[in-house]
Residue, then its C-alpha position, 0 to 999 in steps of 0.5 A: x276313518x271310514x267314508x261315513x265317518x269322514x262325511x259325518x265329520x265334514x258335515x259337522x265342520x260345515x255347520x261350524x263354518x267353512x274355515x273349520x271345514x278347511x282345517x278339518x279336511x286338511x288334517x283328514x287328508x294328511x292322516x290319509x296320506x293325501x298330502x296334495x289335497x291336505x295342502x289345498x285345504x290348509x292353504x284355503x284355511x290360511x287365506x281366509x283366517x291368517x290371524x286365527x291361532x290355529x294358523x300357526x299349527x296349520x302353517x307348520x303342517x303345510x311347511x312340513x309337507x312341502x319339506x318332507x314330502x315334496x322337498x320344496x324348501x322355498x314354499x316351506x320357508x314361506x310358512x315357517x317364517x310366517x309362523x315365527x313372525x306372526x305368532x311370537x307369543x306361541x312359543x312351542x309353535x315358534x320354536x318348531x318353525x325355527x327348527x324347520x327353517x334351520x333344516x330346509x335345506x339341511x346343510x348340517x344333518x345330525x340325525x342318528x345313523x350318519x357317517x362321513x369319511x373325509x380325506x386329505x385332497x393331496x393323497x386321497x387319504x393315504x396321509x390323513x383320514x377323518x371319520x365322523x359319526x353321529x352318536x345316540x346322544x343328541x347332537x353328538x358327533x365322534x370324530x376319529x383322525x387317522x394318519x395313514x392307518x394309525x388312529x391318532x386322535x378321537x374326540x366327541x363334539x356336540x352340535x345343536x340348532x338354536x337361536x337361528x344358528x348351527x352351533x359347535x360345542x368343543x373343548x375350545x367353547x361354543x361357536x356358530x358355524x352356520x347362521x340363518x338366513x343361509x343367503x349370500x352375503x350373510x356374515x357374522x363374527x365370533x371370538x375364538x381364544x385371542x382371535x376374532x373370526x369372521x364368517x361370510x356366506x360367499x355363495x348360496x348356490x355353488x356347485x362343488x365336486x369331491x371324491x364323493x361326487x358332484x353336488x349343487x346348491x351348496x353354501x360356500x362359507x369363508x372363514x377368516x382369522x383376523x390375525x392372519x387376514x392374508x389367507x383364509x379357508x372355505x367350507x362347502x356345505x351341501x343340502x342333505x349331506x353337510x360339509x363336502x370340501x374345505x379349501x385354503x385360499x388367499x389373493x388369487x388362489x384356492x387350493x383343496x385341503x380336505x374333501x368328502x370321500x364317502x357319506x353313509x347312513x347306518x341303519 
C-alpha cells in the first residue's frame, strides 16, 4: 500500500475511533515488516480494549512477533496465555494460543527438514548410533538404530502437540513426554503397560554439554518407573534443538548414556 492509501485508511480509522486506528495501524506496520511499530500499536489497542473480541487476534499477532521476530518468549507467553484465558469461546484463537505456548521455547522441534544423530556416550558412536529424521507426514519421525555400522532397526513414531502437552505415539501407545507449563516442579504420571511412570521437570534453566556442543536454558526431566524406583533417567531438552542428552542416575550418581552428536536442517 502506498503512502496516500495508508493515510486514507488511517484517516478512516480515526473517524471510527482511536481503538480501530491502533488495530489498523498495527496490521499495516506488520504487513510492511515494521514489527516494533506494529507491537506499539497492538499494545496500545490492548491497553484500551482488552475485552474486545478483536483482542484475541491482536494478542496472537503480538505474541507471534515477539516469538518469531525477536525471540522473546516471556512477552510472547504473556499474550498467548491471555488469549487462551480471556477468550475461551473463540476456539480457533484459543487453539492457536495453545500451539504458541507449546513452542515458545520449542523444546521439541517437529518442522520438516530436521535431523538428529545420537550416539552412545561411552564409545562416541562406535557401539551405537541413532538417527532421527522428520518426515513429510505431520509429526512423523523416522528413527534408525545402528550397532556399529550395521543398521538393526527402523521405526516411525508420531509426535503431536495438543492438550497442553507433547505426545509420543508408538507401538506401545500414546504418552505425554513434555507438559506445559515447562516450569521446574511440573510433574505428571502415565501408565505404560504394567508400569506407572512419573515425569518431573527437575530444572527449567539447565546448562548441558554434549558432543554437539554446549547448550543453555534447557529442561532437565526425570523419568522414574515405580517398579524400579531405586534408579531413573534424565532427559535434557534444549530450546530450538530438542533432546540433547540422556543420563542414567540413582542416589548419588548420574552417568551419561546417549547424547547428541549432530543436529541438522535438510533444506
